[in-house]
C-alpha positions as CSV (number, residue, x, y, z in Angstrom):
1,X,-90.9,-109.4,76.7
2,X,-90.2,-106.1,75.0
3,X,-93.0,-104.3,73.2
4,X,-91.0,-102.6,70.4
5,X,-91.8,-99.0,69.4
6,X,-92.8,-97.8,65.9
7,X,-92.9,-94.2,64.7
8,X,-96.2,-92.3,64.1
9,X,-95.5,-91.0,60.6
10,X,-93.0,-88.1,60.7
11,X,-94.4,-86.7,63.9
12,X,-91.4,-87.6,66.0
13,X,-93.6,-89.6,68.3
14,X,-93.1,-93.4,68.8
15,X,-95.6,-95.8,70.2
16,X,-95.5,-99.5,71.1
17,X,-96.4,-101.9,68.3
18,X,-99.3,-103.2,70.4
19,X,-101.4,-100.5,72.0
20,X,-104.7,-100.6,73.8
21,X,-108.1,-99.7,72.4
22,X,-110.3,-98.4,75.1
23,X,-113.8,-98.5,73.6
24,X,-114.9,-101.7,75.5
25,X,-114.3,-100.0,78.8
26,X,-117.4,-97.8,78.2
27,X,-120.1,-100.4,77.9
28,X,-120.0,-101.1,74.2
29,X,-119.4,-104.8,74.7
30,X,-121.3,-105.3,77.9
31,X,-120.7,-103.8,81.3
32,X,-117.3,-102.9,82.7
33,X,-117.0,-101.1,86.0
34,X,-114.8,-97.9,86.3
35,X,-112.6,-99.7,88.8
36,X,-112.0,-102.5,86.3
37,X,-111.4,-100.0,83.5
38,X,-108.7,-98.2,85.5
39,X,-107.1,-101.5,86.5
40,X,-107.0,-102.6,82.9
41,X,-105.4,-99.4,81.7
42,X,-102.8,-99.3,84.5
43,X,-102.0,-103.0,84.0
44,X,-101.3,-102.3,80.3
45,X,-99.0,-99.4,81.1
46,X,-97.2,-101.4,83.8
47,X,-96.6,-104.2,81.2
48,X,-95.1,-102.0,78.5
49,X,-98.0,-100.6,76.5
50,X,-97.6,-96.9,75.9
51,X,-100.3,-96.2,73.3
52,X,-103.8,-95.6,74.6
53,X,-106.7,-95.0,72.1
54,X,-109.8,-93.2,73.3
55,X,-112.6,-91.1,71.7
56,X,-115.1,-88.5,72.8
57,X,-117.9,-90.8,71.6
58,X,-116.9,-93.9,73.7
59,X,-119.6,-93.6,76.3
60,X,-120.1,-90.0,75.1
61,X,-117.3,-88.6,77.3
62,X,-117.2,-91.4,79.8
63,X,-114.1,-93.0,78.3
64,X,-112.0,-89.9,78.4
65,X,-113.0,-89.2,82.0
66,X,-112.1,-92.8,83.0
67,X,-108.8,-92.4,81.2
68,X,-108.1,-89.2,83.2
69,X,-108.4,-91.2,86.4
70,X,-106.2,-94.0,85.1
71,X,-103.4,-91.6,84.1
72,X,-103.0,-89.9,87.4
73,X,-99.2,-90.0,88.0
74,X,-98.6,-91.8,84.7
75,X,-99.2,-89.3,82.0
76,X,-95.5,-89.2,81.0
77,X,-95.5,-92.9,80.4
78,X,-98.1,-92.9,77.5
79,X,-98.9,-91.5,74.1
80,X,-102.5,-90.4,74.4
81,X,-104.8,-90.6,71.4
82,X,-108.4,-89.4,71.2
83,X,-110.9,-88.6,68.4
84,X,-113.7,-86.3,67.6
85,X,-116.3,-85.9,64.8
86,X,-119.1,-88.3,65.8
87,X,-122.1,-86.7,67.3
88,X,-125.0,-88.1,69.3
89,X,-128.3,-87.8,67.3
90,X,-131.7,-87.2,68.9
91,X,-133.1,-90.4,67.6
92,X,-130.1,-92.5,68.5
93,X,-128.3,-92.5,65.2
94,X,-124.8,-91.0,65.2
95,X,-124.1,-87.9,63.2
96,X,-120.8,-86.3,62.1
97,X,-119.4,-82.8,62.4
98,X,-116.2,-81.7,60.8
99,X,-116.8,-77.9,60.9
100,X,-113.8,-75.9,62.0
101,X,-115.6,-74.3,64.9
102,X,-116.7,-77.8,66.1
103,X,-113.1,-79.1,65.9
104,X,-112.0,-76.6,68.5
105,X,-115.1,-77.1,70.7
106,X,-114.6,-80.9,70.7
107,X,-110.9,-80.7,71.4
108,X,-111.3,-78.3,74.3
109,X,-114.1,-80.5,75.8
110,X,-111.9,-83.6,75.5
111,X,-108.9,-81.9,77.1
112,X,-111.2,-80.9,80.0
113,X,-112.5,-84.5,80.5
114,X,-109.0,-85.9,80.2
115,X,-107.7,-83.2,82.6
116,X,-104.7,-82.7,80.2
117,X,-103.2,-79.8,78.4
118,X,-102.3,-81.7,75.2
119,X,-103.5,-84.7,73.2
120,X,-100.6,-86.5,71.5
121,X,-102.6,-87.8,68.5
122,X,-105.9,-86.3,67.6
123,X,-108.0,-88.0,65.0
124,X,-111.0,-87.2,62.9
125,X,-113.2,-90.1,64.0
126,X,-115.5,-90.1,61.0
127,X,-115.2,-87.9,57.9
128,X,-117.9,-85.3,57.4
129,X,-118.7,-85.4,53.7
130,X,-120.5,-82.0,53.9
131,X,-117.3,-80.2,55.0
132,X,-114.1,-80.1,52.9
133,X,-111.4,-82.2,54.6
134,X,-109.1,-79.2,54.1
135,X,-111.2,-77.1,56.4
136,X,-111.4,-79.8,59.1
137,X,-107.6,-80.5,59.0
138,X,-106.9,-76.8,58.8
139,X,-108.6,-76.3,62.1
140,X,-106.7,-79.2,63.6
141,X,-103.4,-77.6,62.3
142,X,-104.4,-74.5,64.3
143,X,-104.8,-76.6,67.5
144,X,-101.4,-78.1,66.8
145,X,-99.8,-74.7,66.4
146,X,-101.4,-73.7,69.7
147,X,-100.0,-76.7,71.5
148,X,-103.3,-78.4,72.2
149,X,-102.4,-81.4,70.1
150,X,-99.1,-82.9,69.0
151,X,-100.1,-84.7,65.8
152,X,-103.0,-85.3,63.4
153,X,-104.8,-88.4,62.2
154,X,-107.8,-89.6,60.2
155,X,-110.0,-92.6,60.8
156,X,-111.8,-94.6,58.0
157,X,-110.7,-92.2,55.3
158,X,-110.4,-93.0,51.6
159,X,-107.1,-92.7,49.7
160,X,-108.3,-89.4,48.1
161,X,-109.2,-87.9,51.4
162,X,-105.9,-88.9,52.9
163,X,-104.0,-87.2,50.1
164,X,-106.0,-84.0,50.4
165,X,-105.6,-83.9,54.2
166,X,-101.9,-84.6,54.1
167,X,-101.3,-81.5,51.9
168,X,-102.7,-79.3,54.6
169,X,-100.6,-80.8,57.3
170,X,-98.6,-84.1,57.3
171,X,-100.7,-86.8,58.9
172,X,-99.1,-89.0,61.6
173,X,-101.5,-91.9,61.3
174,X,-104.6,-93.2,59.6
175,X,-106.8,-95.6,61.6
176,X,-108.9,-98.3,59.9
177,X,-110.2,-101.7,60.8
178,X,-107.7,-104.3,59.7
179,X,-107.5,-108.0,60.4
180,X,-107.2,-111.3,58.6
181,X,-111.0,-111.1,58.2
182,X,-111.2,-107.6,56.8
183,X,-108.4,-106.7,54.4
184,X,-109.7,-105.0,51.2
185,X,-110.2,-101.4,52.3
186,X,-107.3,-101.5,54.8
187,X,-104.8,-102.7,52.2
188,X,-106.0,-100.1,49.7
189,X,-105.4,-97.5,52.4
190,X,-101.9,-98.9,53.1
191,X,-100.8,-98.2,49.6
192,X,-101.3,-94.5,50.0
193,X,-100.1,-94.3,53.7
194,X,-96.9,-96.0,52.7
195,X,-96.4,-93.6,49.7
196,X,-96.9,-90.6,52.0
197,X,-95.0,-91.9,55.1
198,X,-98.0,-92.1,57.3
199,X,-98.4,-94.9,60.0
200,X,-101.4,-97.2,59.9
201,X,-103.2,-98.0,63.1
202,X,-105.3,-101.1,62.9
203,X,-108.4,-101.3,65.1
204,X,-110.4,-104.4,65.7
205,X,-107.4,-106.5,64.7
206,X,-109.1,-109.6,66.2
207,X,-112.3,-109.1,64.2
208,X,-114.3,-107.9,67.2
209,X,-113.4,-111.2,68.9
210,X,-114.1,-113.6,66.0
211,X,-110.4,-114.4,65.5
212,X,-109.9,-115.3,69.1
213,X,-111.6,-118.6,68.7
214,X,-113.4,-117.9,71.9
215,X,-116.8,-117.0,70.4
216,X,-118.7,-120.2,69.8
217,X,-122.3,-119.1,69.6
218,X,-124.3,-116.1,68.6
219,X,-125.7,-116.0,72.2
220,X,-122.2,-115.1,73.4
221,X,-122.7,-111.5,72.4
222,X,-126.5,-111.1,72.7
223,X,-126.1,-108.3,75.2
224,X,-123.7,-106.1,73.4
225,X,-123.3,-104.1,70.2
226,X,-121.9,-107.0,68.2
227,X,-125.3,-108.6,67.8
228,X,-126.1,-105.9,65.2
229,X,-123.0,-106.5,63.1
230,X,-123.5,-108.5,59.9
231,X,-120.5,-110.7,60.6
232,X,-122.3,-112.1,63.6
233,X,-125.7,-112.6,61.9
234,X,-127.1,-116.1,61.3
235,X,-125.5,-117.6,58.2
236,X,-122.6,-115.1,58.2
237,X,-121.5,-116.2,61.6
238,X,-121.3,-119.9,60.7
239,X,-119.4,-119.1,57.5
240,X,-116.9,-117.0,59.4
241,X,-116.5,-119.7,62.0
242,X,-115.4,-122.0,59.2
243,X,-112.7,-119.5,58.3
244,X,-111.6,-119.1,61.9
245,X,-111.1,-122.9,62.2
246,X,-108.0,-122.4,60.0
247,X,-106.4,-120.0,62.4
248,X,-107.2,-122.3,65.4
249,X,-105.4,-125.2,63.7
250,X,-102.4,-123.1,62.8
251,X,-102.2,-121.6,66.3
252,X,-102.3,-125.1,67.8
253,X,-99.3,-126.0,65.6
254,X,-97.5,-122.9,66.6
255,X,-98.3,-123.4,70.3
256,X,-99.9,-120.0,70.7
257,X,-103.5,-118.7,70.9
258,X,-105.5,-117.7,67.8
259,X,-105.4,-114.1,69.1
260,X,-101.6,-114.1,69.3
261,X,-101.3,-115.6,65.8
262,X,-103.7,-113.0,64.3
263,X,-101.8,-110.1,65.9
264,X,-98.4,-111.5,64.9
265,X,-99.7,-111.8,61.3
266,X,-100.8,-108.2,61.4
267,X,-97.6,-106.8,62.8
268,X,-95.6,-108.8,60.2
269,X,-97.3,-106.9,57.4
270,X,-94.9,-104.0,57.9
271,X,-93.0,-101.8,60.4
272,X,-95.6,-99.0,59.7
273,X,-98.4,-101.0,61.3
274,X,-99.6,-100.6,64.9
275,X,-102.3,-102.8,66.4
276,X,-104.7,-101.5,69.1
277,X,-106.7,-104.6,70.3
278,X,-109.3,-103.6,72.8
279,X,-110.4,-105.6,75.9
280,X,-111.9,-105.1,79.3
281,X,-110.0,-108.1,80.8
282,X,-106.5,-107.9,82.2
283,X,-105.9,-111.5,81.2
284,X,-106.5,-110.6,77.6
285,X,-104.0,-107.7,77.7
286,X,-101.4,-110.3,78.7
287,X,-102.5,-112.7,76.0
288,X,-102.3,-110.0,73.4
289,X,-98.8,-109.0,74.4
290,X,-97.9,-112.7,74.1
291,X,-98.1,-112.2,70.3
292,X,-94.7,-110.5,70.5
293,X,-93.2,-113.9,71.2
294,X,-94.8,-115.5,68.1
295,X,-92.2,-116.0,65.3
296,X,-93.7,-116.3,61.8
297,X,-91.8,-117.4,58.7
298,X,-92.7,-116.2,55.3
299,X,-94.4,-119.5,54.8
300,X,-96.5,-119.0,57.9
301,X,-97.6,-115.5,56.8
302,X,-98.5,-116.7,53.4
303,X,-100.4,-119.7,54.9
304,X,-102.5,-117.3,57.0
305,X,-103.1,-114.9,54.1
306,X,-104.2,-117.7,51.9
307,X,-106.5,-119.1,54.6
308,X,-108.2,-115.6,54.8
309,X,-108.2,-114.3,51.2
310,X,-109.3,-110.7,50.6
311,X,-113.1,-110.6,50.6
312,X,-113.6,-113.9,52.3
313,X,-115.4,-112.6,55.4
314,X,-119.2,-113.1,55.4
315,X,-121.0,-109.8,56.1
316,X,-119.8,-106.2,55.9
317,X,-117.8,-104.5,58.6
318,X,-120.7,-102.5,59.9
319,X,-124.5,-102.5,59.4
320,X,-125.7,-100.6,56.3
321,X,-125.9,-97.3,58.1
322,X,-122.4,-97.6,59.5
323,X,-120.9,-98.6,56.2
324,X,-122.0,-95.2,54.8
325,X,-119.6,-93.5,57.2
326,X,-116.4,-95.4,56.4
327,X,-113.8,-95.2,53.7
328,X,-114.9,-91.6,52.8
């Protein structure tokens, strides 16, 4: 099974169409030992995934340190992505910092944790509305000139912000949540990324596990961060489960899993799309890669799109506070 590559904008870098998001390896969705995390990453590499997505805020440095261990002897097999911009607040709430001096500070700290000389794709994790994006990206451009990063990306940026940033230096990628469940902001973003020749990296392409069909009860995630997400709140959860029943039925007819069908639908939206499903289980890495075998006709794609119309999901993508930090 070949995991085909797709370009990251005009950067000259190519990544596998299915990558691996690493957030869950740092305790966000329940415990995962470092040994398990290293094993998951190395299994993904061994099975043809070359795109690894980390951040300095996943475990507040833990994720990058874990990744450095997993990459010993394997660095030349991967495209390494990380992010900066989210900061740890005293009272527990995250802050943002896009100041030029912080850009350099954050990058150098990430390089040290990663034990690397260069990050292949460096993202602004959240846009700082108090700092012009031109200043933030200008500082990233300096890092690129110095060889500390190879390409520049934004996360959860609005079309206007994307356009302004792209004028300072061509963006390789924009990362936003995109799945059958949450389409509106992602598809608005796609219009501008396609116009400008920027790749789109879709995180949470399985709806934070809702689209897997494996989540049956709210109690399934009572010990992790998902319990705070509106999509999993009583009332919303049941309505979303009704939507998910459609993908389960179609997947049964296609002889694949709901996860594989959801990923196949996403990748069928265009060659400029890259999916980075996250997991802390090797078996799920293999299941996700199985999406590459799923063949979808135009009828299948339309059937799924109609089963999950834009705006159909119950509950916003993040709690109220988190929603203030996206699509800026």
